[in-house]
One Martini backbone bead per residue (centre of mass of N, CA, C, O) as a GRO file, in nm:
protein
  434
    1MET     BB    1 -12.873  -5.691  -7.210
    2THR     BB    2 -12.672  -5.835  -7.000
    3THR     BB    3 -12.645  -6.196  -6.886
    4THR     BB    4 -12.381  -6.213  -6.742
    5SER     BB    5 -12.343  -6.440  -6.472
    6THR     BB    6 -12.382  -6.634  -6.155
    7THR     BB    7 -12.637  -6.730  -6.238
    8PRO     BB    8 -12.806  -6.972  -6.277
    9PRO     BB    9 -12.912  -7.105  -6.570
   10ASP     BB   10 -13.230  -7.152  -6.491
   11ALA     BB   11 -13.298  -6.848  -6.420
   12GLY     BB   12 -13.332  -6.767  -6.743
   13ASP     BB   13 -13.555  -6.980  -6.784
   14SER     BB   14 -13.890  -6.925  -6.878
   15GLU     BB   15 -13.965  -7.249  -6.875
   16ALA     BB   16 -13.912  -7.294  -6.603
   17PRO     BB   17 -14.013  -7.409  -6.316
   18ALA     BB   18 -14.165  -7.267  -6.039
   19THR     BB   19 -14.003  -7.210  -5.746
   20VAL     BB   20 -13.962  -7.070  -5.464
   21TRP     BB   21 -13.662  -6.992  -5.432
   22PRO     BB   22 -13.600  -6.896  -5.727
   23THR     BB   23 -13.806  -6.675  -5.728
   24PHE     BB   24 -13.698  -6.505  -5.492
   25ARG     BB   25 -13.406  -6.492  -5.570
   26ASP     BB   26 -13.458  -6.350  -5.866
   27ALA     BB   27 -13.579  -6.120  -5.752
   28PRO     BB   28 -13.610  -5.818  -5.708
   29ALA     BB   29 -13.603  -5.595  -5.464
   30ALA     BB   30 -13.889  -5.495  -5.484
   31VAL     BB   31 -14.032  -5.766  -5.438
   32LYS     BB   32 -13.919  -5.823  -5.160
   33THR     BB   33 -14.032  -5.563  -5.026
   34LEU     BB   34 -14.337  -5.639  -5.075
   35LEU     BB   35 -14.338  -5.908  -4.928
   36ALA     BB   36 -14.254  -5.793  -4.660
   37GLY     BB   37 -14.470  -5.560  -4.639
   38VAL     BB   38 -14.722  -5.738  -4.634
   39PHE     BB   39 -14.647  -5.864  -4.363
   40ILE     BB   40 -14.602  -5.609  -4.196
   41ASN     BB   41 -14.889  -5.496  -4.236
   42ARG     BB   42 -15.042  -5.734  -4.122
   43LEU     BB   43 -14.902  -5.746  -3.843
   44GLY     BB   44 -15.008  -5.433  -3.795
   45GLY     BB   45 -15.338  -5.526  -3.780
   46PHE     BB   46 -15.500  -5.428  -3.497
   47LEU     BB   47 -15.755  -5.233  -3.531
   48ASN     BB   48 -15.983  -5.446  -3.610
   49ILE     BB   49 -15.940  -5.599  -3.328
   50PHE     BB   50 -15.929  -5.330  -3.106
   51LEU     BB   51 -16.156  -5.115  -3.154
   52VAL     BB   52 -16.388  -5.199  -2.977
   53LEU     BB   53 -16.236  -5.201  -2.710
   54TYR     BB   54 -16.147  -4.905  -2.711
   55LEU     BB   55 -16.436  -4.770  -2.724
   56THR     BB   56 -16.544  -4.897  -2.460
   57SER     BB   57 -16.318  -4.773  -2.274
   58LEU     BB   58 -16.435  -4.472  -2.343
   59GLY     BB   59 -16.778  -4.537  -2.304
   60HIS     BB   60 -16.892  -4.670  -2.540
   61SER     BB   61 -17.101  -4.852  -2.695
   62ALA     BB   62 -17.149  -5.146  -2.858
   63GLY     BB   63 -17.295  -5.006  -3.112
   64ARG     BB   64 -17.074  -4.798  -3.173
   65ALA     BB   65 -16.833  -4.988  -3.199
   66THR     BB   66 -16.949  -5.159  -3.433
   67PHE     BB   67 -16.978  -4.924  -3.628
   68ALA     BB   68 -16.684  -4.855  -3.650
   69LEU     BB   69 -16.601  -5.127  -3.782
   70GLY     BB   70 -16.780  -5.075  -4.030
   71ALA     BB   71 -16.636  -4.822  -4.120
   72TYR     BB   72 -16.363  -4.946  -4.165
   73GLY     BB   73 -16.456  -5.137  -4.385
   74ALA     BB   74 -16.560  -4.931  -4.585
   75GLY     BB   75 -16.270  -4.800  -4.618
   76THR     BB   76 -16.132  -5.056  -4.741
   77VAL     BB   77 -16.303  -5.081  -4.991
   78ILE     BB   78 -16.242  -4.804  -5.115
   79GLY     BB   79 -15.931  -4.805  -5.108
   80VAL     BB   80 -15.884  -5.005  -5.354
   81LEU     BB   81 -15.998  -4.831  -5.565
   82ILE     BB   82 -15.809  -4.586  -5.525
   83GLY     BB   83 -15.547  -4.739  -5.562
   84GLY     BB   84 -15.577  -4.828  -5.857
   85SER     BB   85 -15.567  -4.540  -5.966
   86LEU     BB   86 -15.308  -4.423  -5.825
   87SER     BB   87 -15.115  -4.627  -5.953
   88ALA     BB   88 -15.173  -4.521  -6.256
   89ARG     BB   89 -15.066  -4.215  -6.176
   90LEU     BB   90 -14.822  -4.241  -5.946
   91GLY     BB   91 -14.754  -4.508  -5.872
   92PRO     BB   92 -14.663  -4.773  -5.657
   93ARG     BB   93 -14.476  -4.614  -5.475
   94ASN     BB   94 -14.635  -4.357  -5.404
   95THR     BB   95 -14.897  -4.517  -5.314
   96THR     BB   96 -14.759  -4.676  -5.077
   97ALA     BB   97 -14.654  -4.426  -4.920
   98VAL     BB   98 -14.922  -4.269  -4.881
   99SER     BB   99 -15.073  -4.507  -4.749
  100MET     BB  100 -14.879  -4.555  -4.496
  101ALA     BB  101 -14.843  -4.260  -4.389
  102GLY     BB  102 -15.149  -4.206  -4.355
  103SER     BB  103 -15.204  -4.440  -4.165
  104SER     BB  104 -15.021  -4.356  -3.937
  105VAL     BB  105 -15.146  -4.086  -3.859
  106LEU     BB  106 -15.445  -4.179  -3.817
  107ILE     BB  107 -15.393  -4.393  -3.595
  108ALA     BB  108 -15.262  -4.203  -3.384
  109SER     BB  109 -15.504  -3.990  -3.370
  110LEU     BB  110 -15.715  -4.176  -3.210
  111LEU     BB  111 -15.599  -4.110  -2.914
  112TYR     BB  112 -15.697  -3.770  -2.947
  113LEU     BB  113 -16.010  -3.831  -2.971
  114ASP     BB  114 -16.342  -3.744  -2.857
  115ASN     BB  115 -16.520  -3.721  -3.086
  116TYR     BB  116 -16.696  -3.957  -3.232
  117TRP     BB  117 -16.740  -3.851  -3.539
  118VAL     BB  118 -16.441  -3.782  -3.580
  119LEU     BB  119 -16.337  -4.075  -3.520
  120ILE     BB  120 -16.497  -4.203  -3.755
  121SER     BB  121 -16.358  -4.052  -3.983
  122MET     BB  122 -16.072  -4.160  -3.919
  123VAL     BB  123 -16.142  -4.454  -3.957
  124VAL     BB  124 -16.213  -4.442  -4.250
  125LEU     BB  125 -15.945  -4.324  -4.346
  126ALA     BB  126 -15.769  -4.554  -4.235
  127GLY     BB  127 -15.880  -4.771  -4.406
  128LEU     BB  128 -15.829  -4.639  -4.681
  129ALA     BB  129 -15.526  -4.603  -4.661
  130GLY     BB  130 -15.441  -4.900  -4.583
  131GLN     BB  131 -15.549  -5.011  -4.889
  132MET     BB  132 -15.408  -4.861  -5.139
  133PHE     BB  133 -15.152  -5.069  -5.161
  134ARG     BB  134 -15.262  -5.330  -5.283
  135PRO     BB  135 -15.275  -5.282  -5.595
  136ALA     BB  136 -14.983  -5.173  -5.615
  137SER     BB  137 -14.835  -5.429  -5.519
  138ALA     BB  138 -14.961  -5.620  -5.726
  139THR     BB  139 -14.876  -5.477  -5.990
  140LEU     BB  140 -14.560  -5.490  -5.935
  141LEU     BB  141 -14.536  -5.786  -5.896
  142SER     BB  142 -14.629  -5.855  -6.186
  143GLU     BB  143 -14.434  -5.675  -6.359
  144LEU     BB  144 -14.160  -5.818  -6.210
  145THR     BB  145 -14.271  -6.086  -6.338
  146ALA     BB  146 -14.282  -6.356  -6.489
  147GLU     BB  147 -14.537  -6.528  -6.633
  148ASN     BB  148 -14.454  -6.821  -6.513
  149ARG     BB  149 -14.455  -6.665  -6.197
  150GLN     BB  150 -14.732  -6.563  -6.090
  151VAL     BB  151 -14.849  -6.768  -5.911
  152MET     BB  152 -14.600  -6.790  -5.717
  153ILE     BB  153 -14.603  -6.479  -5.622
  154PHE     BB  154 -14.897  -6.492  -5.501
  155ALA     BB  155 -14.840  -6.714  -5.299
  156MET     BB  156 -14.641  -6.531  -5.141
  157TYR     BB  157 -14.841  -6.313  -5.077
  158ARG     BB  158 -15.037  -6.496  -4.918
  159PHE     BB  159 -14.838  -6.589  -4.704
  160GLY     BB  160 -14.796  -6.301  -4.578
  161LEU     BB  161 -15.082  -6.257  -4.506
  162ASN     BB  162 -15.133  -6.507  -4.324
  163LEU     BB  163 -14.894  -6.480  -4.126
  164GLY     BB  164 -14.981  -6.203  -4.023
  165ALA     BB  165 -15.268  -6.271  -3.932
  166MET     BB  166 -15.169  -6.474  -3.716
  167ALA     BB  167 -14.973  -6.269  -3.551
  168ALA     BB  168 -15.122  -6.002  -3.479
  169PRO     BB  169 -15.278  -6.070  -3.215
  170LEU     BB  170 -15.023  -6.132  -3.053
  171VAL     BB  171 -14.881  -5.860  -3.079
  172GLY     BB  172 -15.106  -5.689  -2.973
  173PHE     BB  173 -15.139  -5.833  -2.696
  174GLY     BB  174 -14.861  -5.768  -2.605
  175LEU     BB  175 -14.870  -5.454  -2.615
  176TYR     BB  176 -15.107  -5.424  -2.425
  177HIS     BB  177 -14.958  -5.554  -2.174
  178LEU     BB  178 -14.706  -5.380  -2.179
  179ASP     BB  179 -14.918  -5.123  -2.134
  180HIS     BB  180 -15.118  -5.190  -1.910
  181GLN     BB  181 -15.392  -5.213  -2.064
  182ARG     BB  182 -15.319  -5.023  -2.305
  183TYR     BB  183 -15.335  -4.835  -2.635
  184ASP     BB  184 -15.086  -4.666  -2.711
  185LEU     BB  185 -14.875  -4.887  -2.796
  186LEU     BB  186 -15.046  -5.017  -3.019
  187PHE     BB  187 -15.108  -4.782  -3.198
  188TRP     BB  188 -14.808  -4.684  -3.234
  189GLY     BB  189 -14.704  -4.949  -3.345
  190GLU     BB  190 -14.874  -4.945  -3.614
  191ALA     BB  191 -14.774  -4.667  -3.710
  192VAL     BB  192 -14.467  -4.742  -3.730
  193ILE     BB  193 -14.497  -4.975  -3.925
  194ALA     BB  194 -14.616  -4.803  -4.160
  195LEU     BB  195 -14.388  -4.597  -4.181
  196ALA     BB  196 -14.164  -4.809  -4.249
  197PHE     BB  197 -14.292  -4.898  -4.514
  198ALA     BB  198 -14.282  -4.624  -4.654
  199ALA     BB  199 -13.982  -4.590  -4.643
  200LEU     BB  200 -13.899  -4.847  -4.795
  201ALA     BB  201 -14.061  -4.804  -5.054
  202TRP     BB  202 -13.917  -4.523  -5.140
  203VAL     BB  203 -13.633  -4.653  -5.166
  204THR     BB  204 -13.689  -4.941  -5.345
  205LEU     BB  205 -13.897  -4.855  -5.540
  206PRO     BB  206 -14.008  -4.774  -5.817
  207GLY     BB  207 -14.093  -4.537  -5.999
  208ALA     BB  208 -14.331  -4.374  -6.215
  209GLY     BB  209 -14.199  -4.536  -6.473
  210GLY     BB  210 -14.159  -4.808  -6.386
  211PRO     BB  211 -14.008  -5.102  -6.452
  212ARG     BB  212 -13.843  -5.002  -6.709
  213ALA     BB  213 -13.675  -4.792  -6.532
  214LYS     BB  214 -13.567  -5.081  -6.361
  215HIS     BB  215 -13.401  -5.298  -6.513
  216GLN     BB  216 -13.122  -5.264  -6.371
  217ASP     BB  217 -13.238  -5.414  -6.110
  218LEU     BB  218 -13.231  -5.680  -6.252
  219PRO     BB  219 -13.109  -5.966  -6.252
  220ALA     BB  220 -12.914  -6.151  -6.413
  221GLY     BB  221 -13.113  -6.394  -6.580
  222ASP     BB  222 -13.380  -6.309  -6.537
  223PRO     BB  223 -13.687  -6.358  -6.666
  224ALA     BB  224 -13.769  -6.057  -6.683
  225ALA     BB  225 -13.515  -5.954  -6.819
  226ALA     BB  226 -13.542  -6.145  -7.071
  227ASP     BB  227 -13.765  -5.983  -7.155
  228PRO     BB  228 -13.904  -5.781  -7.339
  229ALA     BB  229 -13.992  -5.456  -7.291
  230ASP     BB  230 -14.298  -5.495  -7.403
  231LYS     BB  231 -14.385  -5.697  -7.161
  232ILE     BB  232 -14.312  -5.451  -6.943
  233THR     BB  233 -14.560  -5.247  -6.893
  234PRO     BB  234 -14.628  -4.956  -6.749
  235SER     BB  235 -14.899  -4.849  -6.522
  236ALA     BB  236 -14.726  -4.591  -6.482
  237GLY     BB  237 -14.762  -4.256  -6.538
  238PRO     BB  238 -14.832  -3.994  -6.758
  239ASP     BB  239 -14.939  -4.224  -6.986
  240ALA     BB  240 -15.157  -4.330  -6.843
  241SER     BB  241 -15.443  -4.535  -6.875
  242GLY     BB  242 -15.763  -4.562  -6.778
  243SER     BB  243 -16.044  -4.740  -6.612
  244TYR     BB  244 -16.330  -4.873  -6.472
  245ALA     BB  245 -16.486  -4.863  -6.725
  246ALA     BB  246 -16.307  -5.061  -6.886
  247VAL     BB  247 -16.364  -5.299  -6.708
  248LEU     BB  248 -16.682  -5.307  -6.741
  249ARG     BB  249 -16.647  -5.390  -7.058
  250ASP     BB  250 -16.553  -5.670  -6.939
  251ARG     BB  251 -16.774  -5.909  -6.897
  252ARG     BB  252 -16.613  -6.153  -6.805
  253TYR     BB  253 -16.468  -6.017  -6.566
  254VAL     BB  254 -16.732  -5.923  -6.418
  255ALA     BB  255 -16.818  -6.225  -6.371
  256TYR     BB  256 -16.573  -6.282  -6.184
  257LEU     BB  257 -16.643  -6.063  -5.965
  258VAL     BB  258 -16.915  -6.192  -5.880
  259ALA     BB  259 -16.804  -6.456  -5.800
  260THR     BB  260 -16.608  -6.349  -5.585
  261LEU     BB  261 -16.825  -6.217  -5.407
  262ILE     BB  262 -16.980  -6.486  -5.342
  263HIS     BB  263 -16.731  -6.656  -5.242
  264THR     BB  264 -16.659  -6.460  -5.007
  265ALA     BB  265 -16.924  -6.464  -4.859
  266VAL     BB  266 -16.907  -6.757  -4.797
  267TYR     BB  267 -16.635  -6.771  -4.655
  268ALA     BB  268 -16.718  -6.578  -4.409
  269GLN     BB  269 -16.901  -6.786  -4.237
  270TYR     BB  270 -16.657  -6.916  -4.051
  271LEU     BB  271 -16.663  -6.644  -3.874
  272SER     BB  272 -16.973  -6.569  -3.830
  273THR     BB  273 -17.188  -6.830  -3.833
  274LEU     BB  274 -17.049  -7.100  -3.719
  275PRO     BB  275 -17.047  -7.014  -3.413
  276LEU     BB  276 -17.353  -6.995  -3.389
  277ASP     BB  277 -17.427  -7.292  -3.455
  278VAL     BB  278 -17.248  -7.425  -3.246
  279GLU     BB  279 -17.385  -7.300  -3.003
  280LYS     BB  280 -17.689  -7.399  -3.079
  281ALA     BB  281 -17.588  -7.717  -3.056
  282GLY     BB  282 -17.413  -7.738  -2.783
  283LEU     BB  283 -17.120  -7.704  -2.841
  284GLU     BB  284 -16.795  -7.687  -2.818
  285ILE     BB  285 -16.592  -7.416  -2.906
  286VAL     BB  286 -16.329  -7.582  -2.949
  287TRP     BB  287 -16.407  -7.690  -3.239
  288TYR     BB  288 -16.395  -7.421  -3.384
  289THR     BB  289 -16.105  -7.335  -3.312
  290ALA     BB  290 -15.970  -7.586  -3.431
  291ALA     BB  291 -16.055  -7.544  -3.729
  292VAL     BB  292 -15.936  -7.264  -3.762
  293SER     BB  293 -15.647  -7.351  -3.695
  294LEU     BB  294 -15.621  -7.572  -3.918
  295ASN     BB  295 -15.648  -7.378  -4.157
  296GLY     BB  296 -15.408  -7.190  -4.100
  297PHE     BB  297 -15.186  -7.424  -4.102
  298LEU     BB  298 -15.234  -7.547  -4.377
  299VAL     BB  299 -15.191  -7.304  -4.554
  300ILE     BB  300 -14.906  -7.223  -4.461
  301ALA     BB  301 -14.773  -7.510  -4.501
  302PHE     BB  302 -14.891  -7.588  -4.830
  303GLU     BB  303 -14.948  -7.381  -5.046
  304LEU     BB  304 -14.668  -7.304  -5.153
  305VAL     BB  305 -14.580  -7.596  -5.230
  306LEU     BB  306 -14.816  -7.674  -5.412
  307THR     BB  307 -14.775  -7.458  -5.637
  308ARG     BB  308 -14.570  -7.621  -5.809
  309VAL     BB  309 -14.821  -7.764  -5.931
  310THR     BB  310 -15.082  -7.571  -5.968
  311GLN     BB  311 -14.948  -7.370  -6.178
  312ASN     BB  312 -14.996  -7.584  -6.433
  313TRP     BB  313 -15.269  -7.525  -6.425
  314SER     BB  314 -15.553  -7.433  -6.509
  315SER     BB  315 -15.782  -7.201  -6.424
  316ARG     BB  316 -16.036  -7.383  -6.436
  317LEU     BB  317 -15.933  -7.590  -6.235
  318SER     BB  318 -15.840  -7.429  -5.984
  319ILE     BB  319 -16.077  -7.242  -5.947
  320GLY     BB  320 -16.307  -7.454  -5.966
  321LEU     BB  321 -16.210  -7.611  -5.718
  322ALA     BB  322 -16.216  -7.393  -5.510
  323PHE     BB  323 -16.519  -7.328  -5.532
  324GLY     BB  324 -16.632  -7.619  -5.509
  325LEU     BB  325 -16.513  -7.689  -5.229
  326LEU     BB  326 -16.642  -7.458  -5.072
  327GLY     BB  327 -16.932  -7.553  -5.117
  328SER     BB  328 -16.898  -7.836  -4.997
  329GLY     BB  329 -16.797  -7.767  -4.717
  330VAL     BB  330 -17.035  -7.585  -4.639
  331ALA     BB  331 -17.265  -7.801  -4.684
  332LEU     BB  332 -17.165  -7.995  -4.460
  333TYR     BB  333 -17.275  -7.819  -4.221
  334GLY     BB  334 -17.581  -7.914  -4.273
  335LEU     BB  335 -17.536  -8.133  -4.110
  336PRO     BB  336 -17.529  -8.270  -3.826
  337MET     BB  337 -17.400  -8.112  -3.564
  338GLY     BB  338 -17.042  -8.192  -3.533
  339PRO     BB  339 -16.718  -8.244  -3.507
  340ALA     BB  340 -16.683  -8.380  -3.776
  341VAL     BB  341 -16.826  -8.177  -3.955
  342ILE     BB  342 -16.645  -7.935  -3.889
  343VAL     BB  343 -16.376  -8.061  -3.979
  344ILE     BB  344 -16.440  -8.170  -4.263
  345GLY     BB  345 -16.555  -7.912  -4.381
  346THR     BB  346 -16.295  -7.752  -4.344
  347LEU     BB  347 -16.109  -7.932  -4.516
  348VAL     BB  348 -16.245  -7.902  -4.783
  349TRP     BB  349 -16.217  -7.579  -4.819
  350THR     BB  350 -15.909  -7.574  -4.763
  351LEU     BB  351 -15.829  -7.733  -5.016
  352GLY     BB  352 -15.929  -7.514  -5.209
  353GLU     BB  353 -15.753  -7.280  -5.112
  354ILE     BB  354 -15.474  -7.421  -5.177
  355LEU     BB  355 -15.530  -7.483  -5.491
  356GLY     BB  356 -15.661  -7.170  -5.576
  357GLY     BB  357 -15.576  -6.905  -5.448
  358PRO     BB  358 -15.332  -6.803  -5.633
  359ALA     BB  359 -15.514  -6.799  -5.886
  360ILE     BB  360 -15.729  -6.594  -5.799
  361PHE     BB  361 -15.513  -6.358  -5.751
  362SER     BB  362 -15.357  -6.375  -6.041
  363TYR     BB  363 -15.563  -6.347  -6.276
  364PRO     BB  364 -15.592  -6.039  -6.318
  365ALA     BB  365 -15.281  -6.001  -6.399
  366VAL     BB  366 -15.269  -6.210  -6.634
  367ILE     BB  367 -15.541  -6.079  -6.820
  368SER     BB  368 -15.454  -5.798  -6.823
  369PRO     BB  369 -15.402  -5.511  -6.944
  370PRO     BB  370 -15.122  -5.337  -6.882
  371ARG     BB  371 -15.287  -5.047  -6.839
  372LEU     BB  372 -15.512  -5.210  -6.636
  373LYS     BB  373 -15.394  -5.369  -6.399
  374SER     BB  374 -15.476  -5.185  -6.150
  375HIS     BB  375 -15.776  -5.209  -6.201
  376TYR     BB  376 -15.824  -5.506  -6.193
  377LEU     BB  377 -15.710  -5.538  -5.908
  378GLY     BB  378 -15.887  -5.327  -5.760
  379SER     BB  379 -16.154  -5.473  -5.827
  380PHE     BB  380 -16.091  -5.746  -5.693
  381HIS     BB  381 -16.057  -5.630  -5.405
  382PHE     BB  382 -16.338  -5.505  -5.396
  383SER     BB  383 -16.492  -5.781  -5.410
  384PHE     BB  384 -16.360  -5.912  -5.173
  385GLY     BB  385 -16.433  -5.685  -4.961
  386LEU     BB  386 -16.741  -5.688  -4.999
  387GLY     BB  387 -16.788  -5.991  -4.935
  388SER     BB  388 -16.677  -5.970  -4.643
  389ALA     BB  389 -16.892  -5.757  -4.545
  390LEU     BB  390 -17.169  -5.893  -4.653
  391GLY     BB  391 -17.170  -6.179  -4.559
  392PRO     BB  392 -17.242  -6.164  -4.247
  393VAL     BB  393 -17.507  -6.024  -4.290
  394ALA     BB  394 -17.653  -6.224  -4.489
  395GLY     BB  395 -17.599  -6.471  -4.307
  396GLY     BB  396 -17.740  -6.383  -4.043
  397TRP     BB  397 -18.022  -6.360  -4.175
  398LEU     BB  398 -18.050  -6.649  -4.282
  399PHE     BB  399 -18.007  -6.798  -4.009
  400ALA     BB  400 -18.260  -6.673  -3.881
  401THR     BB  401 -18.461  -6.782  -4.093
  402LEU     BB  402 -18.348  -7.103  -4.152
  403GLY     BB  403 -18.111  -7.203  -4.007
  404HIS     BB  404 -17.927  -7.483  -4.061
  405SER     BB  405 -18.012  -7.489  -4.376
  406PHE     BB  406 -17.844  -7.242  -4.476
  407TRP     BB  407 -17.591  -7.400  -4.582
  408PHE     BB  408 -17.725  -7.494  -4.856
  409VAL     BB  409 -17.746  -7.212  -4.969
  410MET     BB  410 -17.433  -7.165  -4.968
  411GLY     BB  411 -17.382  -7.392  -5.167
  412GLY     BB  412 -17.552  -7.280  -5.397
  413ALA     BB  413 -17.397  -7.020  -5.436
  414SER     BB  414 -17.125  -7.154  -5.497
  415LEU     BB  415 -17.214  -7.287  -5.755
  416ILE     BB  416 -17.283  -7.042  -5.914
  417ALA     BB  417 -16.996  -6.922  -5.899
  418THR     BB  418 -16.852  -7.148  -6.041
  419VAL     BB  419 -16.991  -7.136  -6.310
  420LEU     BB  420 -16.929  -6.839  -6.363
  421ALA     BB  421 -16.622  -6.851  -6.349
  422VAL     BB  422 -16.554  -7.074  -6.562
  423ALA     BB  423 -16.707  -6.910  -6.801
  424SER     BB  424 -16.512  -6.645  -6.770
  425LEU     BB  425 -16.247  -6.766  -6.835
  426ARG     BB  426 -15.918  -6.685  -6.947
  427THR     BB  427 -15.648  -6.653  -7.141
  428PRO     BB  428 -15.378  -6.460  -7.198
  429GLU     BB  429 -15.437  -6.462  -7.521
  430GLU     BB  430 -15.746  -6.334  -7.450
  431ARG     BB  431 -15.684  -6.065  -7.381
  432PRO     BB  432 -15.790  -5.768  -7.375
  433ALA     BB  433 -15.801  -5.476  -7.490
  434ALA     BB  434 -15.735  -5.147  -7.383
   0.00000   0.00000   0.00000
């Protein structure tokens, strides 16, 4: 493949440090589409925010509305597992298109269902369909990116997720009021956004043949294009092999998944249990909202920039720091509750998220065998989603049982996850055979 072009000389240097703009500039169109699509999809994620309010507006009880939200969460957890398998068999483009088109139809249908249990079934399917694209998009991002830029591209992926998550409630709230406090425009808006992403993915992403079939789409001089063809092996297509059983045979990676699940369950406490403890301590809730807002601002403002440095750290250092700082920050909440404790504890675990978040997300792609990449990423997102779902339930029970000292238990759980994660990590050269 000819590499003569007007691309700057360092763009083709696979050893050049990955920085934000060159990584984005040199990425093929498919990668840019996926990064934009992740943001768009997250921006349109109103359903889990307004579902409870919508169901109560229909006359359903708070208990039924909360159950529906749990059903949606269960669908999202299952969806990432299905997405990993579909990506290996249908290809990332087809999986993404099916995921977003299906999500569009299911979300719009919720406005026209009267029977509660039929509506619950559609909610589960909407959650399932809406998350199938995650392993597919992560797989393609990894396959179309040079090895030395994996952490940076996943930092961009997280940036899109975080920015979209921050803006989604505002967009949804705006649509709700634009429709005179009705939900039609809000749900149809999310459906249209999902359908637009499906169409964009179908037009711009490589087909089932995988990245190799689209090497001509890579810009000349791009690090991924300069790699030998056998370094970018498609994980999709008729010859794709592997399953989640193969992932489970990799015991070190299974240990990483368990550590991720514990870590995510502990992480979820800042959204579920922390506000309960703040209220119980008699503090103004403004201190909690200020801490959460501070976390969102710092992650969006600094994570992508600092990844220029942290991407050169070993996985053990960056992921170990992330897990360890999370546990330390959460354990600080166990001190006598006050504004300083809330802010300092949040700053400590936010630092861990900034320093290690991209490495945590990119690690499965970096060490997975090429033909199992989508399954490794699917299992990672499953562990992440399961921890997010179980964390608030387990945390709420422990808080009711132990009271304020519950935070020290969470810190201890995070310490166990840190030791388990650091012991399980391997380098790309140690990746298991498919």
